[in-house]
C-alpha positions in Angstrom: 2.2 69.7 185.9 0.5 73.0 186.9 2.8 75.9 187.8 2.3 78.2 190.7 2.1 81.9 189.5 3.2 85.1 191.2 -0.4 85.5 192.5 0.1 82.2 194.5 -2.6 80.5 192.5 -1.8 77.4 190.5 -1.8 78.4 186.8 -1.9 76.3 183.6 1.2 74.1 182.9 3.6 74.7 180.0 2.3 71.5 178.5 -1.3 72.8 178.6 -0.2 76.1 177.1 1.7 74.3 174.4 -1.4 72.1 173.7 -3.4 75.4 173.1 -0.9 77.3 171.1 0.3 74.8 168.6 -3.2 74.3 167.0 -3.9 78.1 167.6 -0.7 78.9 165.6 -1.7 76.7 162.8 -5.1 78.3 162.5 -3.7 81.9 162.9 -0.7 81.8 160.8 -1.5 79.2 158.2 -5.2 79.2 157.8 -5.4 82.9 158.6 -8.3 82.3 161.1 -8.6 85.0 163.7 -9.8 83.1 166.7 -10.1 85.0 170.0 -7.0 85.3 172.1 -6.3 88.5 173.9 -8.9 90.1 176.2 -8.5 93.4 178.0 -10.5 94.9 180.9 -10.5 98.6 181.7 -11.4 98.1 185.3 -11.7 101.9 186.2 -11.6 105.3 184.7 -10.1 106.7 187.9 -6.6 108.0 187.6 -4.3 110.0 190.0 -2.6 111.8 187.1 -4.0 114.2 184.4 -1.8 113.3 181.4 -1.6 115.7 178.5 -3.6 114.2 175.6 -5.8 111.9 177.7 -9.5 112.5 178.1 -10.7 109.1 179.2 -9.5 109.3 182.8 -11.7 110.6 185.7 -14.8 110.8 183.6 -17.1 110.0 186.4 -18.1 106.7 185.1 -18.3 103.9 187.8 -15.6 101.4 188.3 -16.4 97.8 187.4 -17.9 95.8 190.1 -16.2 92.5 191.3 -19.1 90.3 190.2 -19.2 92.0 186.7 -15.4 91.5 186.4 -15.6 87.7 187.3 -18.5 87.2 185.0 -16.7 89.0 182.1 -13.5 86.9 182.6 -15.5 83.7 182.7 -17.3 84.6 179.5 -14.0 85.6 177.7 -12.5 82.3 178.7 -15.5 80.4 177.5 -15.2 82.1 174.1 -11.6 81.1 173.7 -9.6 84.1 175.0 -6.5 82.9 176.9 -4.4 86.1 177.4 -5.7 88.8 179.7 -4.7 92.3 180.6 -6.0 95.0 183.0 -5.8 98.7 182.2 -7.7 101.9 183.2 -7.6 104.8 184.1 -5.0 103.6 186.6 -5.9 100.0 187.4 -3.9 100.0 190.7 -6.6 102.3 192.1 -9.3 99.8 191.5 -11.0 98.2 194.5 -14.4 96.8 195.4 -14.6 96.6 199.1 -11.5 94.8 200.3 -10.8 93.3 196.9 -7.9 94.8 194.9 -6.3 94.3 191.5 -4.3 91.5 192.9 -7.6 89.6 193.6 -8.5 90.2 189.9 -5.3 88.6 188.8 -5.7 85.7 191.2 -9.3 85.1 189.9 -8.0 85.1 186.3 -5.5 82.5 187.2 -8.3 80.3 188.8 -10.4 80.6 185.6 -7.4 79.4 183.6 -5.9 82.4 181.6 -2.4 81.7 180.6 -0.8 85.2 181.2 -2.0 88.3 183.0 -0.6 91.7 182.2 -1.2 95.0 183.9 -0.8 98.4 182.3 0.0 101.2 184.9 1.5 104.7 185.2 3.8 103.3 187.9 3.0 105.8 190.7 0.9 103.4 192.8 3.3 100.5 193.0 3.4 97.5 190.6 1.0 94.6 190.8 3.3 91.8 192.0 0.9 89.0 190.9 0.9 90.0 187.2 3.1 88.1 184.8 4.2 91.3 183.1 3.7 94.8 184.2 3.8 97.6 181.6 4.8 101.0 182.9 4.3 104.3 181.1 7.5 106.3 180.8 7.6 108.7 177.9 11.3 109.7 178.1 13.5 111.4 180.6 12.1 114.1 182.8 12.2 116.8 180.1 9.9 114.9 177.9 8.1 112.8 180.5 7.0 115.6 182.9 5.3 117.9 180.3 3.1 114.8 179.4 2.6 113.1 182.8 3.6 115.6 185.5 6.4 115.7 188.0 6.5 112.0 188.7 9.6 110.7 186.8 11.7 110.0 189.9 8.8 108.3 191.7 8.1 106.0 188.7 11.8 105.2 188.4 12.1 104.3 192.1 9.0 102.1 191.8 10.5 100.2 188.9 13.9 99.8 190.6 12.6 98.8 194.0 9.7 96.6 192.9 11.7 93.3 192.5 9.2 92.3 189.8 11.2 90.2 187.2 9.1 91.2 184.2 8.5 94.9 183.9 8.5 96.6 180.5 8.1 100.2 179.5 5.5 101.8 177.2 6.8 105.0 175.5 4.2 107.0 173.6 5.7 109.0 170.8 4.0 112.3 170.1 5.1 115.7 168.9 6.5 116.6 172.4 8.1 113.2 173.2 9.6 112.3 169.8 12.9 114.1 170.6 13.5 112.0 173.7 13.7 108.6 172.1 17.5 108.1 171.8 18.4 109.7 175.2 15.9 107.6 177.0 16.9 104.3 175.3 20.6 104.9 176.2 19.6 105.9 179.8 17.6 102.6 180.2 20.6 100.7 178.9 23.4 102.6 180.7 21.6 103.0 184.1 20.6 99.3 183.9 17.0 100.0 184.6 15.6 96.5 185.4 13.1 96.2 182.6 12.7 93.9 179.6 12.9 96.8 177.3 10.8 99.6 175.8 7.7 99.2 173.6 7.1 102.3 171.4 3.6 103.4 170.5 2.5 106.4 168.5 0.0 108.9 169.8 -3.4 107.8 168.3 -6.0 110.6 167.7 -8.8 108.8 169.9 -10.2 112.1 170.9 -9.6 114.1 167.6 -6.6 115.4 165.8 -4.6 117.6 168.1 -1.2 119.2 168.4 0.3 115.9 169.6 -0.5 113.9 166.5 2.3 112.9 164.0 1.2 112.0 160.5 2.7 109.1 158.6 5.4 111.2 157.0 6.5 112.6 160.4 6.5 109.1 162.0 8.8 107.7 159.3 12.1 109.1 160.4 11.3 108.2 164.0 10.7 104.6 162.9 14.1 104.7 161.1 15.6 105.9 164.4 14.0 103.0 166.4 15.2 100.4 163.7 18.7 101.9 163.9 18.4 101.6 167.8 17.7 97.9 167.4 20.8 97.5 165.3 22.7 99.3 167.9 21.5 96.9 170.6 19.3 99.5 172.4 16.4 98.0 174.5 13.7 98.4 171.9 11.0 95.7 172.3 9.3 96.5 168.9 10.4 94.2 166.1 11.8 95.5 162.8 8.8 94.0 161.1 6.3 95.5 163.4 7.9 99.0 163.0 8.0 98.7 159.2 4.2 97.8 159.2 3.6 100.9 161.4 5.4 103.0 158.8 3.7 101.5 155.7 0.3 101.2 157.2 0.0 97.8 155.6 -1.8 95.9 158.4 -5.5 95.1 158.9 -7.8 97.1 161.3 -9.5 96.1 163.6 -7.5 93.1 165.0 -10.3 90.5 165.5 -8.3 88.3 167.9 -8.4 91.0 170.6 -11.3 92.5 172.5 -11.5 95.0 175.4 -14.3 95.6 177.9 -15.2 98.7 180.0 -18.4 99.7 181.8 -20.0 100.7 178.5 -19.6 97.4 176.9 -17.1 95.3 174.8 -15.2 96.5 171.8 -13.1 94.7 169.1 -9.4 95.6 169.4 -9.7 98.9 171.2 -12.2 101.5 172.4 -11.5 104.1 169.7 -13.9 105.1 167.0 -13.5 103.5 163.6 -12.5 106.8 162.1 -9.1 106.8 163.8 -8.1 103.3 162.9 -6.3 104.5 159.7 -3.9 106.6 162.0 -3.6 103.9 164.8 -0.2 103.9 166.5 -0.9 100.9 168.7 2.3 99.0 167.9 1.1 95.8 169.7 -1.3 95.3 166.7 1.5 95.4 164.2 3.5 92.9 166.1 0.6 90.5 166.0 -0.1 91.0 162.3 3.6 90.5 161.4 3.6 87.5 163.6 0.7 86.1 161.4 2.8 86.9 158.4 5.7 84.8 159.9 8.1 87.7 159.8 11.1 86.3 161.7 11.8 89.4 163.9 8.1 89.5 165.0 8.2 85.7 165.7 11.3 86.1 167.9 9.9 89.0 169.7 6.6 87.4 170.5 8.3 84.4 172.0 9.3 86.4 175.0 5.7 86.5 176.1 5.1 82.8 175.9 
């Protein structure tokens, strides 16, 4: 039986998803065949913030038109992609005439995507139709605000008042935010922030090596801190296996099961240059590679999305 999603559009049934994922898991984890799965669309470069370390927002490039978006989603679905996410810029700013991001999510449902995620800075509300909303919060105000501006209270209110049942936090660790990991995790737990947990990424030198970048030796004790936080029961979404892979660097780049599209074209895995792959801090990739290796903690972690 089909299920009605948060967008109000009937989505694929659990039986249909199971019928896709059982053979996919066999191909991916046993035969090591990297078939398409995850598709991302950067719908706009527009952003209402000017975050330290970001140079891809407000570049003047045009937002993606509705017809282009629909054609891209249909093409991705035909090629086998079944998981979709929208990002930016700030995707909540996207519109084409009267159409908004909610219309994009609804159209993705009609096409047949199993889950639709949205990555947002949390200052423009949360997309209620998305399955999971990922909100950027890099620590408490003393670490958040130097990176993203004086918006911590606004983002916190948005998360608490949204009523969305599946909100998660993205925390980017860089030289300035590294000190805030423990206090933030304990605040999330103790204040009962209504989120699934916190996924930690490391600052990746997409735009060149800068003062925010932490090399592998500097990342290692922070990864130890996160693993200790998992043992303590703090709300860390990363798996132990994924964090250990981030520390060792023992995981393949680029991840061929994922692609992302912007107005300039389509890219495998992400939009960064190949030269920075060796220093990638995109923890979602290590979660997927450790899933393929059947690491128990990565398998348990990934089940929360399906």
